[in-house]
A tleap script that builds the chain and sets N, CA, C and O, in Angstrom:
source leaprc.protein.ff14SB
mol = sequence {
  NMET LEU PHE ARG ILE LEU VAL LEU VAL GLY
  LEU VAL ALA ALA ALA PRO ALA ARG ALA HIE
  ASP CYS GLN PRO TYR GLN PRO GLU PRO VAL
  THR LEU THR GLY GLU ILE THR LEU GLN HIE
  GLY THR ARG ASN GLY PRO LYS GLY VAL THR
  ARG GLU ASP TYR TYR VAL LEU THR LEU PRO
  GLN MET ILE CYS ILE ALA GLY GLY THR ALA
  GLU THR ASP GLU ASP VAL GLU SER ILE ASP
  ALA LEU GLN LEU LYS LEU PRO GLN GLY VAL
  LYS PRO PRO LEU GLY ARG ARG VAL ALA VAL
  THR GLY THR LEU PHE HIE SER VAL GLY ASP
  GLY HIE THR ASP VAL LEU LEU THR TYR ASP
  SER ALA LYS PRO SER CPRO
}
set mol.1.N position { 62.367 109.184 111.611 }
set mol.1.CA position { 63.649 109.446 112.235 }
set mol.1.C position { 64.414 108.143 112.453 }
set mol.1.O position { 65.615 108.068 112.195 }
set mol.2.N position { 63.710 107.126 112.927 }
set mol.2.CA position { 64.337 105.827 113.149 }
set mol.2.C position { 64.863 105.262 111.832 }
set mol.2.O position { 65.932 104.652 111.798 }
set mol.3.N position { 64.112 105.463 110.751 }
set mol.3.CA position { 64.539 104.993 109.430 }
set mol.3.C position { 65.861 105.639 109.021 }
set mol.3.O position { 66.755 104.958 108.520 }
set mol.4.N position { 65.988 106.950 109.232 }
set mol.4.CA position { 67.228 107.664 108.895 }
set mol.4.C position { 68.412 107.120 109.685 }
set mol.4.O position { 69.503 106.962 109.137 }
set mol.5.N position { 68.208 106.838 110.948 }
set mol.5.CA position { 69.279 106.303 111.785 }
set mol.5.C position { 69.701 104.932 111.273 }
set mol.5.O position { 70.894 104.643 111.184 }
set mol.6.N position { 68.733 104.088 110.937 }
set mol.6.CA position { 69.052 102.754 110.424 }
set mol.6.C position { 69.806 102.825 109.100 }
set mol.6.O position { 70.744 102.059 108.880 }
set mol.7.N position { 69.407 103.732 108.224 }
set mol.7.CA position { 70.109 103.892 106.943 }
set mol.7.C position { 71.536 104.358 107.184 }
set mol.7.O position { 72.463 103.839 106.561 }
set mol.8.N position { 71.732 105.323 108.070 }
set mol.8.CA position { 73.064 105.835 108.381 }
set mol.8.C position { 73.939 104.733 108.981 }
set mol.8.O position { 75.098 104.591 108.591 }
set mol.9.N position { 73.408 103.962 109.911 }
set mol.9.CA position { 74.165 102.858 110.510 }
set mol.9.C position { 74.534 101.838 109.436 }
set mol.9.O position { 75.648 101.314 109.443 }
set mol.10.N position { 73.630 101.553 108.530 }
set mol.10.CA position { 73.914 100.618 107.439 }
set mol.10.C position { 75.014 101.102 106.523 }
set mol.10.O position { 75.859 100.311 106.102 }
set mol.11.N position { 75.024 102.384 106.205 }
set mol.11.CA position { 76.069 102.949 105.358 }
set mol.11.C position { 77.425 102.908 106.038 }
set mol.11.O position { 78.425 102.570 105.405 }
set mol.12.N position { 77.471 103.242 107.300 }
set mol.12.CA position { 78.731 103.228 108.046 }
set mol.12.C position { 79.244 101.798 108.158 }
set mol.12.O position { 80.443 101.561 108.010 }
set mol.13.N position { 78.365 100.851 108.416 }
set mol.13.CA position { 78.774 99.448 108.540 }
set mol.13.C position { 79.292 98.897 107.217 }
set mol.13.O position { 80.171 98.036 107.213 }
set mol.14.N position { 78.769 99.371 106.107 }
set mol.14.CA position { 79.184 98.878 104.792 }
set mol.14.C position { 80.481 99.493 104.314 }
set mol.14.O position { 81.134 98.918 103.443 }
set mol.15.N position { 80.882 100.634 104.841 }
set mol.15.CA position { 82.077 101.331 104.352 }
set mol.15.C position { 83.347 100.496 104.440 }
set mol.15.O position { 84.091 100.464 103.459 }
set mol.16.N position { 83.650 99.812 105.553 }
set mol.16.CA position { 84.880 99.027 105.588 }
set mol.16.C position { 84.881 97.896 104.562 }
set mol.16.O position { 85.929 97.585 103.996 }
set mol.17.N position { 83.737 97.280 104.316 }
set mol.17.CA position { 83.675 96.204 103.330 }
set mol.17.C position { 83.982 96.746 101.938 }
set mol.17.O position { 84.670 96.085 101.160 }
set mol.18.N position { 83.492 97.918 101.616 }
set mol.18.CA position { 83.743 98.518 100.311 }
set mol.18.C position { 85.223 98.830 100.139 }
set mol.18.O position { 85.797 98.555 99.085 }
set mol.19.N position { 85.847 99.405 101.173 }
set mol.19.CA position { 87.259 99.737 101.089 }
set mol.19.C position { 88.092 98.473 100.924 }
set mol.19.O position { 89.118 98.502 100.245 }
set mol.20.N position { 87.675 97.373 101.526 }
set mol.20.CA position { 88.387 96.107 101.417 }
set mol.20.C position { 88.361 95.587 99.994 }
set mol.20.O position { 89.312 94.929 99.572 }
set mol.21.N position { 87.311 95.856 99.239 }
set mol.21.CA position { 87.178 95.378 97.874 }
set mol.21.C position { 87.933 96.246 96.861 }
set mol.21.O position { 88.020 95.878 95.690 }
set mol.22.N position { 88.466 97.362 97.278 }
set mol.22.CA position { 89.176 98.251 96.365 }
set mol.22.C position { 90.543 97.681 95.998 }
set mol.22.O position { 91.148 96.928 96.761 }
set mol.23.N position { 91.008 98.056 94.818 }
set mol.23.CA position { 92.328 97.638 94.349 }
set mol.23.C position { 93.394 98.548 94.955 }
set mol.23.O position { 93.132 99.732 95.169 }
set mol.24.N position { 94.590 98.024 95.238 }
set mol.24.CA position { 95.649 98.834 95.839 }
set mol.24.C position { 96.549 99.489 94.792 }
set mol.24.O position { 96.702 98.984 93.680 }
set mol.25.N position { 97.140 100.619 95.170 }
set mol.25.CA position { 98.170 101.247 94.344 }
set mol.25.C position { 99.485 100.470 94.480 }
set mol.25.O position { 99.619 99.588 95.328 }
set mol.26.N position { 100.458 100.825 93.614 }
set mol.26.CA position { 101.778 100.213 93.681 }
set mol.26.C position { 102.353 100.363 95.083 }
set mol.26.O position { 101.998 101.319 95.772 }
set mol.27.N position { 103.195 99.494 95.523 }
set mol.27.CA position { 103.914 98.474 94.766 }
set mol.27.C position { 103.209 97.131 94.672 }
set mol.27.O position { 103.725 96.208 94.041 }
set mol.28.N position { 102.028 97.003 95.295 }
set mol.28.CA position { 101.331 95.719 95.276 }
set mol.28.C position { 100.792 95.429 93.874 }
set mol.28.O position { 100.105 96.273 93.300 }
set mol.29.N position { 101.089 94.251 93.309 }
set mol.29.CA position { 100.586 93.923 91.974 }
set mol.29.C position { 99.088 93.610 91.997 }
set mol.29.O position { 98.553 93.132 92.997 }
set mol.30.N position { 98.428 93.891 90.876 }
set mol.30.CA position { 97.015 93.577 90.701 }
set mol.30.C position { 96.847 92.851 89.369 }
set mol.30.O position { 97.687 92.965 88.477 }
set mol.31.N position { 95.763 92.112 89.250 }
set mol.31.CA position { 95.383 91.505 87.978 }
set mol.31.C position { 93.953 91.939 87.689 }
set mol.31.O position { 93.043 91.653 88.466 }
set mol.32.N position { 93.760 92.629 86.571 }
set mol.32.CA position { 92.447 93.140 86.176 }
set mol.32.C position { 92.082 92.562 84.819 }
set mol.32.O position { 92.930 92.432 83.937 }
set mol.33.N position { 90.815 92.220 84.664 }
set mol.33.CA position { 90.341 91.608 83.435 }
set mol.33.C position { 89.495 92.594 82.652 }
set mol.33.O position { 88.644 93.286 83.211 }
set mol.34.N position { 89.744 92.651 81.337 }
set mol.34.CA position { 88.997 93.542 80.463 }
set mol.34.C position { 89.478 93.393 79.036 }
set mol.34.O position { 90.068 92.377 78.669 }
set mol.35.N position { 89.220 94.418 78.230 }
set mol.35.CA position { 89.627 94.415 76.829 }
set mol.35.C position { 90.542 95.607 76.569 }
set mol.35.O position { 90.254 96.728 76.987 }
set mol.36.N position { 91.641 95.349 75.876 }
set mol.36.CA position { 92.597 96.398 75.553 }
set mol.36.C position { 92.278 96.967 74.175 }
set mol.36.O position { 92.075 96.228 73.212 }
set mol.37.N position { 92.238 98.292 74.102 }
set mol.37.CA position { 92.021 98.969 72.820 }
set mol.37.C position { 93.088 100.033 72.613 }
set mol.37.O position { 93.658 100.556 73.571 }
set mol.38.N position { 93.348 100.341 71.357 }
set mol.38.CA position { 94.269 101.409 70.993 }
set mol.38.C position { 93.456 102.682 70.838 }
set mol.38.O position { 92.468 102.708 70.104 }
set mol.39.N position { 93.870 103.743 71.531 }
set mol.39.CA position { 93.187 105.028 71.489 }
set mol.39.C position { 94.101 106.059 70.822 }
set mol.39.O position { 95.321 105.897 70.797 }
set mol.40.N position { 93.507 107.097 70.296 }
set mol.40.CA position { 94.254 108.176 69.656 }
set mol.40.C position { 93.928 109.474 70.376 }
set mol.40.O position { 92.761 109.759 70.648 }
set mol.41.N position { 94.942 110.254 70.684 }
set mol.41.CA position { 94.713 111.496 71.403 }
set mol.41.C position { 95.766 112.529 71.079 }
set mol.41.O position { 96.623 112.329 70.218 }
set mol.42.N position { 95.680 113.633 71.786 }
set mol.42.CA position { 96.658 114.706 71.628 }
set mol.42.C position { 97.183 115.102 72.995 }
set mol.42.O position { 96.556 114.837 74.020 }
set mol.43.N position { 98.338 115.738 72.991 }
set mol.43.CA position { 98.945 116.207 74.230 }
set mol.43.C position { 99.574 117.570 73.975 }
set mol.43.O position { 100.234 117.781 72.958 }
set mol.44.N position { 99.364 118.485 74.903 }
set mol.44.CA position { 100.014 119.797 74.840 }
set mol.44.C position { 101.386 119.679 75.479 }
set mol.44.O position { 101.514 119.217 76.613 }
set mol.45.N position { 102.394 120.092 74.760 }
set mol.45.CA position { 103.753 120.019 75.273 }
set mol.45.C position { 104.526 121.274 74.943 }
set mol.45.O position { 103.964 122.235 74.417 }
set mol.46.N position { 105.821 121.274 75.247 }
set mol.46.CA position { 106.638 122.461 74.992 }
set mol.46.C position { 106.741 122.810 73.505 }
set mol.46.O position { 106.990 123.964 73.156 }
set mol.47.N position { 106.552 121.831 72.640 }
set mol.47.CA position { 106.623 122.080 71.199 }
set mol.47.C position { 105.233 122.176 70.570 }
set mol.47.O position { 105.086 122.038 69.355 }
set mol.48.N position { 104.212 122.412 71.402 }
set mol.48.CA position { 102.850 122.529 70.897 }
set mol.48.C position { 102.068 121.235 71.072 }
set mol.48.O position { 102.442 120.371 71.866 }
set mol.49.N position { 100.994 121.115 70.331 }
set mol.49.CA position { 100.124 119.948 70.417 }
set mol.49.C position { 100.707 118.820 69.572 }
set mol.49.O position { 101.034 119.011 68.400 }
set mol.50.N position { 100.831 117.651 70.178 }
set mol.50.CA position { 101.313 116.482 69.445 }
set mol.50.C position { 100.264 115.382 69.503 }
set mol.50.O position { 99.518 115.262 70.475 }
set mol.51.N position { 100.223 114.595 68.460 }
set mol.51.CA position { 99.299 113.459 68.392 }
set mol.51.C position { 100.005 112.250 68.985 }
set mol.51.O position { 101.196 112.038 68.759 }
set mol.52.N position { 99.245 111.449 69.755 }
set mol.52.CA position { 99.839 110.245 70.327 }
set mol.52.C position { 98.820 109.126 70.401 }
set mol.52.O position { 97.619 109.360 70.545 }
set mol.53.N position { 99.322 107.909 70.302 }
set mol.53.CA position { 98.500 106.718 70.469 }
set mol.53.C position { 98.813 106.128 71.839 }
set mol.53.O position { 99.949 106.195 72.309 }
set mol.54.N position { 97.796 105.549 72.473 }
set mol.54.CA position { 97.986 104.931 73.779 }
set mol.54.C position { 96.988 103.793 73.931 }
set mol.54.O position { 95.977 103.744 73.231 }
set mol.55.N position { 97.276 102.889 74.842 }
set mol.55.CA position { 96.437 101.713 75.060 }
set mol.55.C position { 95.630 101.877 76.342 }
set mol.55.O position { 96.113 102.420 77.336 }
set mol.56.N position { 94.376 101.388 76.297 }
set mol.56.CA position { 93.476 101.476 77.441 }
set mol.56.C position { 92.893 100.094 77.718 }
set mol.56.O position { 92.468 99.389 76.803 }
set mol.57.N position { 92.882 99.720 78.999 }
set mol.57.CA position { 92.201 98.513 79.445 }
set mol.57.C position { 90.814 98.935 79.922 }
set mol.57.O position { 90.684 99.666 80.904 }
set mol.58.N position { 89.781 98.469 79.221 }
set mol.58.CA position { 88.405 98.776 79.603 }
set mol.58.C position { 87.850 97.593 80.396 }
set mol.58.O position { 87.859 96.456 79.925 }
set mol.59.N position { 87.372 97.877 81.598 }
set mol.59.CA position { 86.881 96.847 82.499 }
set mol.59.C position { 85.386 96.632 82.295 }
set mol.59.O position { 84.686 97.568 81.909 }
set mol.60.N position { 84.876 95.425 82.543 }
set mol.60.CA position { 83.449 95.163 82.355 }
set mol.60.C position { 82.571 95.816 83.425 }
set mol.60.O position { 81.365 95.966 83.230 }
set mol.61.N position { 83.175 96.208 84.562 }
set mol.61.CA position { 82.422 96.887 85.615 }
set mol.61.C position { 83.350 97.844 86.350 }
set mol.61.O position { 84.574 97.735 86.274 }
set mol.62.N position { 82.744 98.773 87.055 }
set mol.62.CA position { 83.508 99.766 87.808 }
set mol.62.C position { 84.261 99.099 88.961 }
set mol.62.O position { 83.778 98.143 89.568 }
set mol.63.N position { 85.452 99.625 89.248 }
set mol.63.CA position { 86.208 99.222 90.427 }
set mol.63.C position { 86.584 100.485 91.188 }
set mol.63.O position { 86.474 101.590 90.659 }
set mol.64.N position { 87.029 100.320 92.434 }
set mol.64.CA position { 87.545 101.454 93.187 }
set mol.64.C position { 89.020 101.199 93.463 }
set mol.64.O position { 89.484 100.059 93.458 }
set mol.65.N position { 89.740 102.284 93.702 }
set mol.65.CA position { 91.163 102.218 94.003 }
set mol.65.C position { 91.369 102.852 95.374 }
set mol.65.O position { 90.951 103.987 95.605 }
set mol.66.N position { 92.012 102.120 96.284 }
set mol.66.CA position { 92.250 102.624 97.637 }
set mol.66.C position { 93.509 103.464 97.657 }
set mol.66.O position { 94.522 103.076 97.076 }
set mol.67.N position { 93.458 104.613 98.318 }
set mol.67.CA position { 94.606 105.499 98.429 }
set mol.67.C position { 95.831 104.767 98.949 }
set mol.67.O position { 95.721 103.899 99.815 }
set mol.68.N position { 96.980 105.111 98.431 }
set mol.68.CA position { 98.218 104.447 98.819 }
set mol.68.C position { 99.116 105.344 99.640 }
set mol.68.O position { 98.663 106.324 100.230 }
set mol.69.N position { 100.396 105.002 99.674 }
set mol.69.CA position { 101.350 105.731 100.498 }
set mol.69.C position { 101.934 106.943 99.798 }
set mol.69.O position { 102.393 107.871 100.465 }
set mol.70.N position { 101.930 106.962 98.473 }
set mol.70.CA position { 102.467 108.116 97.747 }
set mol.70.C position { 101.513 109.307 97.875 }
set mol.70.O position { 100.302 109.132 98.006 }
set mol.71.N position { 102.065 110.500 97.837 }
set mol.71.CA position { 101.274 111.724 97.972 }
set mol.71.C position { 100.196 111.823 96.891 }
set mol.71.O position { 99.133 112.395 97.130 }
set mol.72.N position { 100.461 111.274 95.715 }
set mol.72.CA position { 99.524 111.371 94.597 }
set mol.72.C position { 98.491 110.246 94.573 }
set mol.72.O position { 97.576 110.277 93.751 }
set mol.73.N position { 98.616 109.255 95.454 }
set mol.73.CA position { 97.709 108.105 95.460 }
set mol.73.C position { 96.372 108.453 96.106 }
set mol.73.O position { 96.173 108.215 97.297 }
set mol.74.N position { 95.466 109.012 95.328 }
set mol.74.CA position { 94.152 109.417 95.819 }
set mol.74.C position { 93.164 108.265 95.714 }
set mol.74.O position { 93.272 107.429 94.817 }
set mol.75.N position { 92.192 108.222 96.637 }
set mol.75.CA position { 91.093 107.274 96.513 }
set mol.75.C position { 90.330 107.576 95.229 }
set mol.75.O position { 90.103 108.739 94.894 }
set mol.76.N position { 89.940 106.539 94.519 }
set mol.76.CA position { 89.109 106.691 93.333 }
set mol.76.C position { 87.896 105.796 93.549 }
set mol.76.O position { 88.026 104.576 93.647 }
set mol.77.N position { 86.714 106.410 93.621 }
set mol.77.CA position { 85.496 105.665 93.935 }
set mol.77.C position { 85.078 104.707 92.841 }
set mol.77.O position { 84.672 103.581 93.128 }
set mol.78.N position { 85.170 105.135 91.585 }
set mol.78.CA position { 84.752 104.241 90.502 }
set mol.78.C position { 85.478 104.614 89.214 }
set mol.78.O position { 85.546 105.777 88.815 }
set mol.79.N position { 86.014 103.581 88.587 }
set mol.79.CA position { 86.727 103.751 87.332 }
set mol.79.C position { 86.553 102.470 86.528 }
set mol.79.O position { 86.573 101.373 87.086 }
set mol.80.N position { 86.384 102.610 85.228 }
set mol.80.CA position { 86.231 101.415 84.397 }
set mol.80.C position { 87.169 101.396 83.197 }
set mol.80.O position { 87.014 100.565 82.303 }
set mol.81.N position { 88.147 102.312 83.171 }
set mol.81.CA position { 89.138 102.336 82.098 }
set mol.81.C position { 90.458 102.850 82.650 }
set mol.81.O position { 90.496 103.837 83.385 }
set mol.82.N position { 91.546 102.164 82.286 }
set mol.82.CA position { 92.877 102.534 82.759 }
set mol.82.C position { 93.835 102.570 81.587 }
set mol.82.O position { 93.883 101.637 80.785 }
set mol.83.N position { 94.597 103.643 81.489 }
set mol.83.CA position { 95.634 103.703 80.467 }
set mol.83.C position { 96.752 102.749 80.870 }
set mol.83.O position { 97.100 102.652 82.047 }
set mol.84.N position { 97.312 102.044 79.887 }
set mol.84.CA position { 98.409 101.122 80.138 }
set mol.84.C position { 99.743 101.797 79.869 }
set mol.84.O position { 99.897 102.492 78.864 }
set mol.85.N position { 100.698 101.601 80.751 }
set mol.85.CA position { 102.083 102.023 80.534 }
set mol.85.C position { 102.853 100.759 80.176 }
set mol.85.O position { 103.064 99.877 81.008 }
set mol.86.N position { 103.267 100.698 78.911 }
set mol.86.CA position { 103.893 99.490 78.378 }
set mol.86.C position { 105.410 99.600 78.355 }
set mol.86.O position { 105.954 100.687 78.162 }
set mol.87.N position { 106.105 98.461 78.554 }
set mol.87.CA position { 107.552 98.460 78.339 }
set mol.87.C position { 107.843 98.741 76.862 }
set mol.87.O position { 107.021 98.440 75.997 }
set mol.88.N position { 108.998 99.310 76.583 }
set mol.88.CA position { 109.404 99.636 75.218 }
set mol.88.C position { 109.295 98.405 74.312 }
set mol.88.O position { 109.808 97.334 74.637 }
set mol.89.N position { 108.625 98.574 73.181 }
set mol.89.CA position { 108.528 97.516 72.175 }
set mol.89.C position { 107.438 96.486 72.395 }
set mol.89.O position { 107.273 95.599 71.558 }
set mol.90.N position { 106.683 96.563 73.491 }
set mol.90.CA position { 105.619 95.583 73.764 }
set mol.90.C position { 104.337 96.010 73.076 }
set mol.90.O position { 103.924 97.165 73.184 }
set mol.91.N position { 103.708 95.088 72.373 }
set mol.91.CA position { 102.399 95.302 71.751 }
set mol.91.C position { 101.401 94.396 72.465 }
set mol.91.O position { 101.505 93.174 72.364 }
set mol.92.N position { 100.442 94.968 73.181 }
set mol.92.CA position { 99.496 94.131 73.931 }
set mol.92.C position { 98.463 93.484 73.008 }
set mol.92.O position { 98.239 93.964 71.897 }
set mol.93.N position { 97.833 92.395 73.464 }
set mol.93.CA position { 96.776 91.760 72.670 }
set mol.93.C position { 95.536 92.655 72.627 }
set mol.93.O position { 95.050 93.101 73.666 }
set mol.94.N position { 95.032 92.911 71.434 }
set mol.94.CA position { 93.881 93.804 71.259 }
set mol.94.C position { 92.616 93.023 70.917 }
set mol.94.O position { 92.675 91.951 70.314 }
set mol.95.N position { 91.469 93.581 71.316 }
set mol.95.CA position { 90.180 93.104 70.863 }
set mol.95.C position { 89.696 91.799 71.444 }
set mol.95.O position { 88.790 91.185 70.880 }
set mol.96.N position { 90.263 91.347 72.550 }
set mol.96.CA position { 89.767 90.140 73.204 }
set mol.96.C position { 89.916 90.299 74.710 }
set mol.96.O position { 90.674 91.147 75.181 }
set mol.97.N position { 89.202 89.493 75.447 }
set mol.97.CA position { 89.209 89.568 76.906 }
set mol.97.C position { 90.535 88.996 77.435 }
set mol.97.O position { 90.915 87.868 77.121 }
set mol.98.N position { 91.222 89.809 78.244 }
set mol.98.CA position { 92.506 89.403 78.816 }
set mol.98.C position { 92.574 89.775 80.292 }
set mol.98.O position { 91.869 90.670 80.758 }
set mol.99.N position { 93.442 89.066 81.018 }
set mol.99.CA position { 93.754 89.402 82.407 }
set mol.99.C position { 95.135 90.037 82.405 }
set mol.99.O position { 96.125 89.385 82.073 }
set mol.100.N position { 95.198 91.310 82.776 }
set mol.100.CA position { 96.451 92.066 82.763 }
set mol.100.C position { 96.974 92.179 84.190 }
set mol.100.O position { 96.239 92.548 85.107 }
set mol.101.N position { 98.246 91.857 84.364 }
set mol.101.CA position { 98.898 91.982 85.663 }
set mol.101.C position { 99.883 93.139 85.607 }
set mol.101.O position { 100.607 93.308 84.625 }
set mol.102.N position { 99.900 93.929 86.668 }
set mol.102.CA position { 100.796 95.075 86.763 }
set mol.102.C position { 100.563 95.803 88.072 }
set mol.102.O position { 100.037 95.233 89.027 }
set mol.103.N position { 100.958 97.064 88.110 }
set mol.103.CA position { 100.742 97.888 89.299 }
set mol.103.C position { 100.042 99.183 88.913 }
set mol.103.O position { 100.225 99.703 87.812 }
set mol.104.N position { 99.240 99.691 89.835 }
set mol.104.CA position { 98.458 100.901 89.605 }
set mol.104.C position { 99.164 102.132 90.163 }
set mol.104.O position { 99.796 102.069 91.218 }
set mol.105.N position { 99.051 103.256 89.446 }
set mol.105.CA position { 99.516 104.527 89.984 }
set mol.105.C position { 98.603 105.633 89.477 }
set mol.105.O position { 98.022 105.535 88.396 }
set mol.106.N position { 98.488 106.694 90.281 }
set mol.106.CA position { 97.594 107.814 89.961 }
set mol.106.C position { 98.283 108.749 88.975 }
set mol.106.O position { 99.479 109.014 89.095 }
set mol.107.N position { 97.538 109.241 88.013 }
set mol.107.CA position { 98.078 110.158 87.021 }
set mol.107.C position { 98.443 111.484 87.669 }
set mol.107.O position { 97.716 112.005 88.514 }
set mol.108.N position { 99.571 112.010 87.259 }
set mol.108.CA position { 99.991 113.335 87.719 }
set mol.108.C position { 100.073 114.264 86.513 }
set mol.108.O position { 100.993 115.071 86.389 }
set mol.109.N position { 99.084 114.128 85.627 }
set mol.109.CA position { 99.020 114.978 84.446 }
set mol.109.C position { 99.672 114.371 83.226 }
set mol.109.O position { 99.705 114.995 82.165 }
set mol.110.N position { 100.194 113.158 83.359 }
set mol.110.CA position { 100.884 112.535 82.240 }
set mol.110.C position { 100.069 111.425 81.581 }
set mol.110.O position { 100.575 110.720 80.708 }
set mol.111.N position { 98.820 111.268 81.990 }
set mol.111.CA position { 98.006 110.184 81.450 }
set mol.111.C position { 96.684 110.670 80.900 }
set mol.111.O position { 96.294 111.823 81.086 }
set mol.112.N position { 96.008 109.772 80.225 }
set mol.112.CA position { 94.695 110.066 79.654 }
set mol.112.C position { 93.560 109.556 80.549 }
set mol.112.O position { 92.393 109.850 80.292 }
set mol.113.N position { 93.895 108.793 81.601 }
set mol.113.CA position { 92.921 108.354 82.597 }
set mol.113.C position { 93.450 108.745 83.973 }
set mol.113.O position { 94.642 109.015 84.125 }
set mol.114.N position { 92.575 108.776 84.975 }
set mol.114.CA position { 92.987 109.173 86.326 }
set mol.114.C position { 93.980 108.196 86.936 }
set mol.114.O position { 94.886 108.598 87.667 }
set mol.115.N position { 93.808 106.911 86.634 }
set mol.115.CA position { 94.691 105.876 87.154 }
set mol.115.C position { 95.290 105.131 85.977 }
set mol.115.O position { 94.598 104.836 85.003 }
set mol.116.N position { 96.584 104.825 86.068 }
set mol.116.CA position { 97.285 104.097 85.016 }
set mol.116.C position { 97.736 102.750 85.561 }
set mol.116.O position { 97.899 102.577 86.769 }
set mol.117.N position { 97.934 101.806 84.658 }
set mol.117.CA position { 98.359 100.457 85.018 }
set mol.117.C position { 99.653 100.145 84.284 }
set mol.117.O position { 99.685 100.120 83.053 }
set mol.118.N position { 100.734 99.904 85.048 }
set mol.118.CA position { 101.968 99.456 84.405 }
set mol.118.C position { 101.733 98.027 83.951 }
set mol.118.O position { 101.246 97.200 84.723 }
set mol.119.N position { 102.067 97.738 82.732 }
set mol.119.CA position { 101.778 96.457 82.102 }
set mol.119.C position { 102.962 95.522 82.305 }
set mol.119.O position { 104.046 95.757 81.771 }
set mol.120.N position { 102.750 94.454 83.085 }
set mol.120.CA position { 103.782 93.441 83.248 }
set mol.120.C position { 103.514 92.255 82.334 }
set mol.120.O position { 104.432 91.733 81.701 }
set mol.121.N position { 102.241 91.823 82.265 }
set mol.121.CA position { 101.889 90.682 81.409 }
set mol.121.C position { 100.377 90.648 81.188 }
set mol.121.O position { 99.602 91.291 81.896 }
set mol.122.N position { 99.995 89.875 80.179 }
set mol.122.CA position { 98.562 89.659 79.904 }
set mol.122.C position { 98.395 88.231 79.421 }
set mol.122.O position { 99.259 87.682 78.737 }
set mol.123.N position { 97.266 87.641 79.790 }
set mol.123.CA position { 96.958 86.306 79.291 }
set mol.123.C position { 95.474 86.259 78.969 }
set mol.123.O position { 94.685 86.998 79.558 }
set mol.124.N position { 95.088 85.386 78.029 }
set mol.124.CA position { 93.667 85.281 77.674 }
set mol.124.C position { 92.827 84.947 78.911 }
set mol.124.O position { 93.267 84.228 79.809 }
set mol.125.N position { 91.625 85.481 78.928 }
set mol.125.CA position { 90.715 85.241 80.041 }
set mol.125.C position { 89.358 84.819 79.472 }
set mol.125.O position { 88.906 85.354 78.460 }
set mol.126.N position { 88.726 83.865 80.126 }
set mol.126.CA position { 87.395 83.428 79.636 }
set mol.126.C position { 86.334 84.490 79.773 }
set mol.126.O position { 85.182 84.262 79.404 }
savepdb mol mol.pdb
quit
């Protein structure tokens, strides 16, 4: 019984530290490091199924996202891939480790991942 109490106290004590390590939703900018790849998928729309290409930032380890102020900003316990929302005409660097800066927002049915990252910039990362 004492062991159970100690484990419970340990979990409760660790919760604030975990939430502190989570990434924030927009408008606060974040910088995440990973590899960008081009993915191919389909989407159901008013004119039927359409094929689309999209970019994904794959992270080397899981991160969490802390709920934000928007109604759709849900806590996400662990995620290791984020679809990128790119400005018109931007082609991101593919196949190498980069640090991408932007803002996070939760998908409302318009993305291929639960959380999306607006792409502001990317630079090579060691």
